[in-house]
Wavefront OBJ file of the C-alpha trace (Angstrom):
o trace
v -17.587 -5.673 -20.536
v -20.606 -7.799 -19.651
v -20.413 -11.464 -18.743
v -22.160 -13.626 -21.325
v -22.605 -17.394 -21.531
v -19.453 -17.891 -23.582
v -17.325 -16.026 -21.057
v -18.949 -17.796 -18.097
v -18.009 -21.128 -19.693
v -14.408 -19.853 -19.990
v -14.060 -19.032 -16.297
v -16.151 -21.778 -14.673
v -15.334 -25.405 -13.904
v -18.306 -27.758 -14.092
v -20.554 -24.697 -13.823
v -18.835 -23.650 -10.583
v -16.632 -20.699 -9.570
v -14.059 -20.718 -6.803
v -14.122 -18.462 -3.730
v -12.042 -15.636 -5.201
v -14.033 -15.580 -8.445
v -17.272 -15.379 -6.469
v -15.899 -12.515 -4.380
v -14.835 -10.604 -7.495
v -18.363 -10.921 -8.881
v -19.992 -10.013 -5.559
v -21.731 -13.416 -5.370
v -22.360 -15.670 -2.391
v -21.253 -19.336 -2.442
v -24.236 -21.387 -3.635
v -24.808 -25.021 -4.476
v -27.514 -24.876 -7.111
v -27.839 -24.315 -10.836
v -28.429 -20.559 -10.643
v -24.768 -19.458 -10.618
v -24.574 -18.938 -14.367
v -27.853 -17.007 -14.366
v -26.631 -14.779 -11.520
v -23.355 -14.088 -13.316
v -24.758 -13.193 -16.742
v -24.919 -9.482 -17.471
v -22.548 -8.422 -14.684
v -20.242 -5.554 -15.674
v -16.512 -6.207 -15.205
v -13.318 -4.490 -16.286
v -10.976 -6.027 -18.845
v -8.376 -6.603 -16.139
v -10.888 -8.406 -13.916
v -11.922 -10.527 -16.897
v -8.301 -11.568 -17.368
v -7.946 -12.401 -13.677
v -11.169 -14.438 -13.659
v -9.778 -16.573 -16.464
v -6.439 -17.039 -14.682
v -8.327 -18.146 -11.555
v -10.279 -20.870 -13.401
v -10.240 -24.227 -11.642
v -10.711 -25.850 -8.247
v -7.728 -24.134 -6.667
v -6.680 -23.984 -3.035
v -7.204 -20.597 -1.353
v -3.429 -20.029 -1.141
v -3.122 -20.686 -4.876
v -5.954 -18.250 -5.619
v -4.300 -15.562 -3.488
v -0.961 -16.098 -5.204
v -2.524 -15.772 -8.667
v -4.149 -12.473 -7.671
v -0.904 -11.184 -6.179
v 1.114 -12.182 -9.262
v -1.395 -10.591 -11.620
v -1.292 -7.268 -9.784
v 2.501 -7.445 -9.824
v 2.355 -7.794 -13.619
v -0.052 -4.850 -13.915
v 2.106 -2.673 -11.700
v 5.329 -3.648 -13.498
v 3.831 -2.860 -16.912
v 2.145 0.341 -15.691
v -1.266 -0.970 -16.775
v -4.286 0.940 -15.547
v -6.612 -1.082 -13.370
v -9.973 0.158 -14.579
v -11.526 2.026 -17.499
v -14.301 3.547 -15.462
v -13.902 6.742 -13.489
v -16.344 5.799 -10.706
v -17.714 2.245 -10.393
v -21.235 1.630 -9.176
v -21.410 1.582 -5.383
v -23.854 -0.697 -3.622
v -25.000 0.779 -0.312
v -27.898 1.108 2.081
v -29.330 4.420 3.178
v -28.058 3.672 6.681
v -24.480 3.086 5.539
v -21.548 4.082 7.727
v -19.264 5.851 5.249
v -15.667 7.024 5.729
v -13.487 8.479 2.977
v -9.739 8.792 3.446
v -8.008 11.107 0.966
v -4.343 11.866 0.383
v -1.978 13.518 -2.074
v 1.596 12.766 -3.104
v 4.273 14.639 -4.991
v 7.596 13.418 -6.369
v 9.585 16.553 -5.627
v 7.806 19.759 -4.659
v 7.055 20.954 -7.276
v 7.089 17.727 -9.239
v 4.792 14.992 -10.516
v 1.702 14.852 -8.315
v -1.237 12.519 -7.790
v -4.162 11.880 -5.458
v -5.692 8.794 -3.865
v -8.731 7.807 -1.833
v -9.993 4.861 0.202
v -13.784 4.662 0.509
v -15.178 2.536 3.344
v -18.857 1.542 3.355
v -19.819 -0.307 6.522
v -17.469 -3.268 6.995
v -16.940 -3.950 3.287
v -13.543 -4.033 1.603
v -12.652 -0.388 0.862
v -12.984 0.939 -2.674
v -9.726 2.523 -3.813
v -9.301 5.382 -6.294
v -6.245 6.921 -7.912
v -6.106 9.929 -10.260
v -5.690 13.703 -10.737
v -2.174 13.303 -12.155
v -0.303 16.585 -12.691
v 3.026 16.617 -14.492
v 4.247 19.652 -12.563
v 2.284 20.080 -9.365
v 2.755 20.475 -5.622
v 1.862 18.430 -2.586
v -0.734 21.033 -1.608
v -2.638 20.822 -4.895
v -2.518 17.015 -4.734
v -4.045 17.129 -1.248
v -6.698 19.613 -2.394
v -7.577 17.456 -5.397
v -8.014 14.424 -3.142
v -10.258 16.342 -0.728
v -12.321 17.728 -3.588
v -12.842 14.206 -4.956
v -13.927 13.067 -1.483
v -16.496 15.872 -1.443
v -17.757 14.822 -4.879
v -18.134 11.207 -3.728
v -19.980 12.377 -0.619
v -22.359 14.438 -2.737
v -23.337 11.336 -4.729
v -23.798 8.966 -1.794
v -26.828 8.286 0.390
v -26.546 7.852 4.119
v -28.724 8.641 7.112
v -25.470 8.978 9.053
v -22.872 11.715 8.763
v -20.239 10.906 6.138
v -16.719 11.307 7.528
v -13.898 12.601 5.315
v -10.387 12.152 6.706
v -7.300 13.958 5.410
v -3.763 14.287 6.792
v -3.452 17.757 5.236
v -4.308 20.589 7.627
v -3.668 22.977 4.731
v -6.409 21.553 2.508
v -8.891 21.267 5.379
v -8.276 24.832 6.523
v -8.539 26.135 2.940
v -12.021 24.683 2.546
v -13.471 24.926 6.083
v -11.882 28.061 7.522
v -9.791 30.367 5.388
v -12.171 30.351 2.401
v -14.794 32.318 4.344
v -12.417 35.211 4.975
v -11.015 35.160 1.454
v -14.502 35.097 -0.029
v -15.599 38.063 2.099
v -12.686 40.028 0.653
v -13.480 39.119 -2.954
v -11.226 36.064 -2.913
v -8.125 38.016 -1.960
v -5.848 37.880 1.036
v -3.432 40.245 2.672
v 0.150 39.607 1.655
v -0.187 37.980 -1.757
v -2.044 35.614 -4.047
v -4.153 32.688 -2.972
v -2.502 29.671 -4.538
v -4.776 27.012 -6.094
v -7.605 29.523 -5.934
v -9.959 28.054 -8.549
v -9.747 24.588 -7.001
v -10.346 26.045 -3.526
v -13.375 27.979 -4.759
v -14.900 24.871 -6.358
v -14.244 22.703 -3.315
v -15.548 25.346 -0.885
v -18.729 25.818 -2.911
v -19.371 22.077 -2.814
v -18.554 21.960 0.897
v -21.166 24.665 1.532
v -23.762 22.620 -0.367
v -23.242 19.378 1.537
v -21.719 20.396 4.890
v -24.823 19.240 6.774
v -24.260 15.626 5.651
v -20.471 15.445 6.161
v -17.704 16.093 8.651
v -14.064 16.667 7.708
v -11.439 15.500 10.170
v -7.669 15.677 10.316
v -5.819 12.389 10.714
v -2.109 11.928 11.330
v -0.278 10.790 8.201
v 2.068 7.803 7.998
v 0.951 6.643 11.438
v -0.243 3.182 10.466
v -3.901 4.155 10.028
v -5.131 1.744 7.359
v -7.369 4.105 5.381
v -4.754 6.821 5.294
v -2.043 4.365 4.240
v -4.230 2.969 1.451
v -5.012 6.470 0.166
v -1.306 7.268 0.257
v -0.446 4.201 -1.850
v -3.086 5.218 -4.386
v -1.691 8.764 -4.589
v 1.811 7.443 -5.215
v 0.435 4.912 -7.706
v -1.118 7.786 -9.684
v 2.327 9.259 -10.266
v 3.357 5.971 -11.859
v 0.096 5.358 -13.753
v -0.193 9.047 -14.817
v -3.993 8.969 -15.064
v -5.667 12.372 -14.937
v -9.191 11.018 -14.377
v -9.934 8.938 -11.308
v -9.974 5.181 -11.716
v -10.724 2.378 -9.298
v -7.932 0.041 -8.276
v -8.722 -3.655 -8.473
v -7.365 -5.806 -5.629
v -8.296 -8.665 -3.336
v -5.855 -8.344 -0.434
v -5.278 -5.040 1.384
v -1.748 -6.091 2.332
v -0.819 -6.221 -1.353
v -1.824 -2.564 -1.663
v -0.050 -1.571 1.551
v 3.123 -3.159 0.166
v 3.084 -0.815 -2.835
v 5.543 2.095 -2.983
v 5.179 4.993 -0.550
v 7.233 8.152 -0.110
l 1 2 3 4 5 6 7 8 9 10 11 12 13 14 15 16 17 18 19 20 21 22 23 24 25 26 27 28 29 30 31 32 33 34 35 36 37 38 39 40 41 42 43 44 45 46 47 48 49 50 51 52 53 54 55 56 57 58 59 60 61 62 63 64 65 66 67 68 69 70 71 72 73 74 75 76 77 78 79 80 81 82 83 84 85 86 87 88 89 90 91 92 93 94 95 96 97 98 99 100 101 102 103 104 105 106 107 108 109 110 111 112 113 114 115 116 117 118 119 120 121 122 123 124 125 126 127 128 129 130 131 132 133 134 135 136 137 138 139 140 141 142 143 144 145 146 147 148 149 150 151 152 153 154 155 156 157 158 159 160 161 162 163 164 165 166 167 168 169 170 171 172 173 174 175 176 177 178 179 180 181 182 183 184 185 186 187 188 189 190 191 192 193 194 195 196 197 198 199 200 201 202 203 204 205 206 207 208 209 210 211 212 213 214 215 216 217 218 219 220 221 222 223 224 225 226 227 228 229 230 231 232 233 234 235 236 237 238 239 240 241 242 243 244 245 246 247 248 249 250 251 252 253 254 255 256 257 258 259 260 261 262 263 264
């Protein structure tokens, strides 16, 4: 939805917004009469609209943080999706330092599977994604789906620097960067049996070939306290609960609240 004058009046107090509201709208604290003008027309999700209304008032920072935490607890408890858009607009400079952590999760193997990503642009708060739910999948396909989504994000983004993709799955990295070349040379076959997840591997490898000059894919140790990997993990597990097949962004204000979500 877009912010209009009526909605701005609902969320503001004496034509002012508090610190958390400003952060949610990507606005800087200002002390003039332009705040309403700067807010009008901004696109926000329905969940963010609800939170902006709950945050109305001249509240202490601790109170603002508690409201955000409580609201996300309600969303998580009621299994409410956090965004209607698959990929939100991303503000960046051509010189951006971009890192994308990707991870997959599976409840049982095979079992319900999901993927998650944490996108870092410079020193900004990471953008989190969850999606690619599969009712009966494997950990390997969840990891491949996450890596493929990271490649798709990289394809769309502009940077004069190399974009770094980080995955804790050696399997998915080797499928795309190493093994695919041999399989492709043999007509996408391998000695000793079928290539599992072949169509996904072919799509991801083709994309990798197109953009490999602008990216690097690195292995990172999983569950080792690396923030980006841990955030991607929480998003993958969250997908299994949310059951969303398309990728959606996860709305949050405090990284610790995300890190405190369920992990396997």
